[in-house]
C-alpha positions as CSV (number, residue, x, y, z in Angstrom):
1,M,77.3,66.1,123.0
2,T,76.5,69.8,124.0
3,G,76.7,72.8,121.7
4,L,79.6,75.4,121.5
5,P,77.7,78.9,122.4
6,G,79.1,81.8,119.8
7,R,81.0,79.4,117.8
8,C,78.4,76.5,116.4
9,S,74.6,74.7,117.0
10,L,74.1,70.9,116.2
11,S,71.4,70.2,113.6
12,G,71.1,67.0,112.0
13,E,73.7,64.0,112.3
14,R,76.3,62.8,109.8
15,R,79.0,59.4,109.8
16,L,82.9,59.4,110.3
17,R,85.0,56.8,109.2
18,G,87.8,56.2,111.2
19,R,90.6,53.0,111.7
20,G,88.1,50.7,109.9
21,R,84.8,51.6,112.2
22,E,81.7,54.3,111.9
23,V,81.3,56.9,114.0
24,T,78.1,59.0,114.3
25,T,78.6,62.4,115.0
26,M,76.2,65.3,115.4
27,A,76.6,67.8,112.3
28,A,77.4,71.9,113.2
29,W,75.9,75.3,112.0
30,R,79.0,76.8,112.3
31,K,78.2,80.6,113.2
32,V,79.7,83.5,111.5
33,W,80.0,86.8,113.1
34,L,80.5,90.6,112.3
35,W,83.1,92.4,114.4
36,E,82.9,96.0,114.3
37,R,86.6,97.3,114.3
38,V,86.7,101.0,115.5
39,L,90.0,102.9,114.1
40,K,90.9,106.7,114.7
41,S,89.8,107.9,111.2
42,R,87.1,104.9,110.1
43,T,85.1,101.7,111.8
44,T,86.2,98.4,109.8
45,Y,83.7,95.7,110.0
46,C,85.3,91.9,109.7
47,L,84.0,88.3,109.5
48,R,84.7,86.2,112.4
49,W,84.1,82.7,112.5
50,Y,85.9,79.5,113.7
51,E,87.6,76.6,111.6
52,E,86.4,72.9,112.1
53,D,89.7,72.7,114.5
54,F,88.3,75.5,116.7
55,R,90.9,77.9,115.6
56,M,89.4,82.1,115.0
57,R,89.7,83.3,111.4
58,T,88.9,86.8,110.9
59,R,88.3,88.6,107.4
60,A,87.9,92.4,106.7
61,V,85.1,93.5,104.2
62,G,84.7,97.4,104.3
63,S,83.4,100.3,106.0
64,D,79.5,99.3,105.1
65,R,77.4,98.2,107.6
66,A,75.1,96.8,105.1
67,Y,77.3,95.2,102.7
68,A,79.0,93.8,105.9
69,E,75.8,91.7,106.7
70,G,74.8,90.8,103.8
71,E,78.6,89.2,103.2
72,R,78.1,87.7,106.7
73,R,75.1,86.0,106.2
74,R,76.5,85.0,102.6
75,F,78.8,83.6,103.6
76,E,77.7,81.6,106.6
77,Y,76.0,79.6,104.4
78,E,78.3,79.2,101.9
79,L,80.2,77.7,104.8
80,N,77.9,75.7,106.0
81,T,76.6,74.1,102.5
82,A,79.4,73.8,100.3
83,G,82.5,74.1,102.6
84,T,86.4,76.0,102.6
85,A,86.1,74.8,98.3
86,A,82.8,77.2,97.3
87,V,84.3,79.9,99.6
88,S,87.6,79.7,97.0
89,A,85.9,79.2,93.9
90,R,83.4,82.4,94.6
91,L,85.3,84.4,92.4
92,R,85.7,83.8,89.3
93,T,86.2,85.9,87.0
94,L,89.1,89.4,87.0
95,G,86.2,91.7,86.7
96,D,84.9,89.8,89.7
97,L,88.5,89.9,92.2
98,A,88.2,93.9,90.6
99,E,85.0,95.1,91.9
100,E,86.2,92.9,95.4
101,H,89.2,94.6,95.6
102,V,87.7,97.9,95.2
103,R,84.9,97.5,97.7
104,V,87.2,95.7,100.6
105,S,89.5,98.4,99.8
106,A,87.1,101.3,100.0
107,G,88.0,103.4,102.9
108,T,91.1,101.5,104.2
109,V,93.4,102.6,101.4
110,R,94.4,106.4,100.4
111,P,92.3,107.3,97.7
112,A,95.0,107.9,95.4
113,T,96.4,105.0,95.9
114,L,93.1,102.7,95.3
115,V,93.1,105.1,91.9
116,I,96.7,103.4,90.8
117,Q,95.5,100.0,91.9
118,R,92.7,100.2,89.3
119,A,94.2,101.4,87.0
120,C,96.7,98.8,87.1
121,L,94.0,95.9,87.0
122,D,92.7,97.8,84.4
123,V,95.5,97.5,81.9
124,F,96.3,94.2,83.3
125,C,92.6,92.4,82.4
126,A,92.6,94.2,79.3
127,F,96.2,92.4,78.3
128,A,94.4,89.6,79.2
129,G,90.8,90.1,77.2
130,L,93.5,90.5,74.3
131,N,94.6,87.1,72.1
132,A,98.0,85.6,71.2
133,A,98.5,87.5,68.4
134,A,97.4,90.6,69.6
135,R,99.2,90.8,72.6
136,K,102.5,90.5,70.0
137,R,101.0,93.3,68.2
138,A,101.2,95.4,71.4
139,L,104.5,95.0,71.8
140,T,105.2,97.2,68.9
141,A,102.4,99.0,68.4
142,D,102.5,102.7,67.9
143,S,99.2,103.7,66.9
144,C,96.2,101.7,67.6
145,W,96.5,98.9,65.3
146,V,92.6,97.8,65.7
147,C,91.0,101.4,64.0
148,G,94.2,102.8,63.2
149,T,93.7,106.0,65.1
150,S,96.3,107.6,67.8
151,G,96.8,105.1,70.3
152,R,98.2,105.4,74.0
153,P,101.7,103.5,74.7
154,G,100.4,103.3,78.2
155,R,97.0,101.2,77.3
156,L,99.0,98.7,75.4
157,G,98.8,100.9,72.1
158,L,94.7,101.2,72.1
159,C,92.7,104.2,72.1
160,A,90.0,104.5,74.6
161,G,87.3,102.7,72.9
162,C,89.4,99.7,71.6
163,F,91.1,99.8,75.2
164,A,87.3,99.6,76.2
165,E,86.4,96.8,74.5
166,A,89.6,94.7,75.4
167,L,88.8,95.6,78.8
168,R,85.4,94.3,78.9
169,K,86.3,91.0,77.5
170,G,89.3,91.1,80.1
171,R,86.9,91.0,82.9
172,E,85.2,88.3,81.6
173,Q,88.3,85.9,81.7
174,S,88.2,83.1,84.1
175,L,90.9,83.3,87.1
176,A,92.0,80.5,86.1
177,A,93.8,82.4,82.9
178,A,95.2,84.2,85.4
179,T,99.0,82.3,85.3
180,P,102.0,82.8,85.8
181,L,103.1,83.0,82.2
182,L,100.2,85.3,81.5
183,A,101.7,87.6,83.9
184,A,105.5,87.2,82.0
185,E,103.8,88.2,78.6
186,F,102.3,91.6,80.8
187,V,105.3,92.4,82.3
188,A,107.2,91.8,78.4
189,A,104.2,94.2,76.9
190,R,104.4,96.7,79.4
191,V,108.0,97.3,79.5
192,A,108.3,97.9,75.2
193,T,106.1,100.8,76.0
194,V,106.8,102.3,79.1
195,S,109.6,102.4,81.6
196,R,111.4,99.4,83.5
197,A,110.5,101.2,86.8
198,T,106.6,101.6,85.8
199,A,106.4,98.2,85.0
200,N,108.5,97.0,88.1
201,K,105.5,99.2,89.9
202,D,102.5,97.4,88.2
203,V,104.3,94.3,89.4
204,R,104.2,95.6,93.0
205,T,100.4,96.5,92.6
206,L,99.4,94.0,91.0
207,A,101.1,91.4,93.4
208,A,99.9,92.9,96.5
209,I,96.9,93.1,95.6
210,F,96.2,88.9,94.4
211,A,98.4,88.3,97.7
212,A,95.5,90.0,99.5
213,A,92.9,88.0,97.3
214,V,94.4,84.7,98.6
215,E,94.2,85.7,102.2
216,R,90.5,86.4,101.9
217,E,90.4,82.8,100.4
218,S,89.3,84.7,97.1
219,V,91.8,83.0,94.7
220,E,94.3,80.4,95.1
221,K,97.7,81.7,93.9
222,N,99.4,84.5,92.9
223,P,100.6,84.6,89.2
224,F,103.2,87.4,90.0
225,A,104.7,86.1,93.8
226,S,107.3,84.3,91.8
227,M,108.0,87.6,89.4
228,K,111.6,89.2,89.3
229,R,111.8,92.6,89.4
230,L,113.4,94.4,86.5
231,R,116.8,95.8,87.1
232,E,116.5,99.8,86.4
233,P,118.9,102.3,85.8
234,E,119.9,104.6,87.7
235,R,118.4,108.2,87.4
236,E,119.8,111.3,88.1
237,K,119.1,112.6,91.3
238,R,118.5,116.3,90.5
239,T,119.3,119.1,92.6
240,L,119.5,123.0,92.6
241,S,122.3,125.4,93.5
242,A,122.1,128.5,95.4
243,A,122.4,130.5,92.0
244,E,119.5,128.3,90.3
245,V,117.4,128.5,93.3
246,N,117.9,132.5,93.5
247,A,117.0,132.2,89.4
248,L,114.7,130.3,89.7
249,L,112.8,133.3,92.5
250,A,113.8,136.1,90.5
251,G,112.1,134.3,87.7
252,C,109.0,134.4,89.1
253,A,109.2,138.1,91.0
254,E,105.6,139.7,89.3
255,D,104.2,136.3,91.2
256,K,104.5,137.1,95.0
257,L,102.1,133.3,95.5
258,L,105.0,131.5,94.1
259,Q,108.0,133.3,94.9
260,A,106.7,132.5,98.5
261,F,105.7,128.8,97.2
262,I,109.0,128.1,96.1
263,F,110.9,129.5,98.4
264,A,108.7,128.1,101.1
265,A,109.6,124.4,99.3
266,A,113.0,124.4,99.3
267,T,113.3,125.6,103.2
268,T,111.4,123.0,104.7
269,G,111.7,120.3,102.2
270,A,107.4,119.8,102.2
271,R,106.1,118.4,99.7
272,A,104.5,119.9,97.0
273,G,101.2,118.5,97.5
274,E,101.6,119.0,101.9
275,L,102.4,122.8,100.8
276,L,99.4,123.5,98.6
277,H,96.8,121.7,102.0
278,L,98.1,124.0,104.0
279,H,96.0,126.5,105.3
280,V,96.7,129.8,106.9
281,E,95.5,128.7,110.5
282,D,97.9,126.0,110.3
283,V,100.8,128.2,110.8
284,D,102.3,129.4,113.9
285,W,103.2,133.5,112.7
286,E,105.3,134.2,115.8
287,T,107.4,130.9,115.6
288,G,107.3,129.8,112.3
289,E,105.9,126.7,113.1
290,A,103.4,124.7,110.3
291,R,101.4,121.6,111.1
292,L,100.7,119.2,108.3
293,V,98.0,117.2,108.7
294,N,95.4,115.1,106.9
295,R,92.8,116.7,106.0
296,E,90.6,113.2,104.5
297,A,87.2,115.9,103.7
298,D,89.2,117.0,101.3
299,G,90.8,114.0,99.9
300,H,94.1,114.7,101.3
301,V,96.1,112.2,103.4
302,L,99.7,112.8,103.9
303,K,102.1,109.9,102.2
304,S,103.1,108.6,105.3
305,G,99.6,109.3,107.3
306,K,101.0,110.8,110.2
307,H,101.0,114.4,111.1
308,R,103.8,116.6,111.3
309,D,105.5,120.1,111.8
310,V,107.8,122.5,109.5
311,W,109.3,125.4,110.2
312,L,108.9,128.2,108.2
313,L,111.8,131.2,108.2
314,P,111.1,134.6,108.6
315,L,112.1,135.2,105.1
316,A,109.2,133.0,104.0
317,R,106.7,134.2,107.0
318,A,107.4,137.7,104.9
319,L,106.7,136.5,102.0
320,L,103.7,134.5,102.8
321,R,102.5,137.8,104.7
322,R,102.7,139.6,101.5
323,A,101.4,137.2,99.3
324,L,98.2,136.5,101.8
325,G,97.3,140.6,102.3
326,A,94.0,140.2,104.2
327,R,93.5,137.1,103.6
328,A,93.0,135.4,107.3
329,A,91.8,131.9,106.6
330,G,91.4,128.6,104.3
331,R,94.6,127.6,101.9
332,I,97.5,129.3,101.6
333,W,97.7,128.3,97.8
334,P,94.2,127.3,96.3
335,W,96.1,125.7,93.2
336,S,95.9,121.9,91.9
337,V,98.4,120.2,91.8
338,Y,98.6,120.6,88.2
339,G,98.0,124.2,88.8
340,A,101.0,124.7,90.8
341,H,103.2,122.2,88.0
342,G,102.1,124.2,85.2
343,R,103.3,127.9,87.2
344,F,106.6,125.8,88.2
345,V,107.3,125.5,84.9
346,R,106.7,128.9,83.5
347,A,109.3,130.1,86.6
348,V,112.0,127.5,85.4
349,K,111.8,128.8,82.0
350,A,111.8,132.2,82.8
351,A,114.8,131.4,84.8
352,G,116.7,129.8,81.9
353,L,117.4,126.6,83.8
354,K,117.1,123.7,81.6
355,H,114.9,121.6,83.6
356,A,113.6,121.3,87.1
357,T,110.4,120.3,89.2
358,P,108.9,121.0,92.2
359,H,110.5,117.3,94.0
360,D,113.7,118.7,93.1
361,L,113.6,121.7,95.8
362,R,113.1,118.4,98.7
363,R,116.3,116.6,96.7
364,T,118.4,119.8,96.9
365,F,116.7,120.7,101.0
366,A,117.9,117.4,102.2
367,S,121.2,117.4,100.4
368,D,122.3,121.3,101.8
369,L,121.3,119.8,105.1
370,Q,124.1,116.6,104.4
371,A,126.5,119.3,103.3
372,R,126.0,121.6,106.6
373,G,126.8,118.8,108.2
374,V,123.0,117.6,110.2
375,A,122.3,114.4,111.2
376,S,120.6,111.9,108.8
377,A,118.4,111.7,111.6
378,T,117.5,115.0,111.7
379,A,117.0,115.2,107.8
380,K,114.5,112.6,108.1
381,A,112.4,113.9,110.7
382,L,111.9,117.1,108.5
383,L,111.5,115.5,105.5
384,G,108.8,113.3,106.9
385,H,110.5,109.4,106.5
386,A,109.6,106.3,107.7
387,S,113.2,105.3,107.4
388,I,116.4,106.9,106.9
389,T,116.6,104.4,104.5
390,T,115.0,106.2,102.4
391,T,116.6,109.6,103.3
392,E,120.6,108.5,102.9
393,Q,119.9,106.4,99.1
394,H,117.0,108.8,97.6
395,Y,117.4,112.3,99.1
396,T,121.2,113.5,99.8
397,R,123.7,113.9,97.5
398,I,127.5,114.2,98.0
399,P,128.6,117.2,96.6
400,A,131.3,117.4,94.0
401,E,133.7,119.1,95.4
402,T,133.6,116.7,98.6
403,L,134.2,113.7,96.3
404,R,136.6,115.7,94.6
405,A,138.8,116.5,97.9
406,A,138.2,113.5,99.1
407,A,140.2,112.0,96.0
408,E,142.8,114.4,96.5
409,R,144.0,113.6,99.9
410,L,145.0,110.0,98.9
411,S,148.5,109.7,99.6
412,F,149.8,108.5,96.5
413,A,147.9,111.1,94.8
414,R,150.9,113.3,93.7
415,P,153.8,110.6,93.3
416,A,157.5,111.6,93.3
417,A,158.1,110.0,90.1
418,I,155.4,111.6,88.3
419,V,155.8,115.1,89.6
420,S,159.4,115.4,88.9
421,L,158.3,115.3,84.9
422,S,155.7,118.2,86.0
423,Y,158.9,120.5,86.1
424,H,161.1,118.8,83.8
425,G,159.4,116.7,80.9
426,D,156.6,117.2,78.6
427,L,153.8,116.8,81.0
428,G,155.4,119.9,82.9
429,R,154.8,122.1,79.3
430,S,151.6,120.8,78.6
431,E,150.3,121.6,82.2
432,A,152.0,125.0,81.3
433,R,149.3,125.0,78.2
434,T,146.3,124.0,79.4
435,A,146.9,126.8,82.3
């Protein structure tokens, strides 16, 4: 029997039983090697090995070469000494799962997404660290029920110190404690303190994290796999009228840079974060073409991950030139997301509007395009959506005038039996009084 180059090497003997006879074979040391996967923006290292049936398996381990090499040696040893059972049991606590997920996901997902995933894992681990009685109290707690200080509803009604203690205990919990029952209790506790949309987002996040761990053979099962999503009440999709946009622009007339920001957001449909990372050199000031690009050095990656173009109208370019003055490089709006939101809120109050957010300008842009007869495919490209379904379901709104005109076109909208009453009966007199 000869060895298989690059797959395994022969060492020692082992006896197998089959159909009443004993067969002597050579034991094979199964090799694991690194595969360097070079992408456009990063390099990811993967482990590769062959199963006993000679099928190749691949598992990503991150972008750190030294860590990947250590994982290769450890995995190769476990693969040949304890078998796949030891591999699947190498993560023993929820803390191990959280650490591995952060380590494997670093460099492969957007930084903002990783922050959200870590926060969601922390809340789940803290909930797992509570006993049964404490979990019930977390459903209705308005203040920290441990020390009595002001709590945070989004964090199980615990103050910062008590939440940290619950998180420490939860990270020490065995992965066997992560059962579908614990997942259902966690969702019930979340719904009691946050909106259903936030609870559904937590379920999606945790289900994806556990599903990835199952694929890596780090855990055996996904407790959120069969969890049904909660029905969410429809929220009003706020759009602004032309008069409201004009009032908003007039309310920030003294802040030239904010006025340019609001007008650019309303006429390009770009997200607030995309505009805040737009540089002066990204704009073609002759044609108005503005290039929205990923800036990984600044920690900014577009939601779709793809570059796209938007167009600044001549008036928008004029407002920007006036606000920029002699500046010829760097970010046009040197604000943080929170700073821009605070400025926008002050402009909303100055305009006398009840409520508005920068994202409402994006929805207003999409709805106005639809009202002007622009095709959904064109609106999708301008908004930077990956799917046209997103554009049609969440960013377009049929104006009330269009809906009323459609209802009035019904063939039985003015039946003769009722129309005659409007001239001779009580209906006519009531109409005259309301007129």
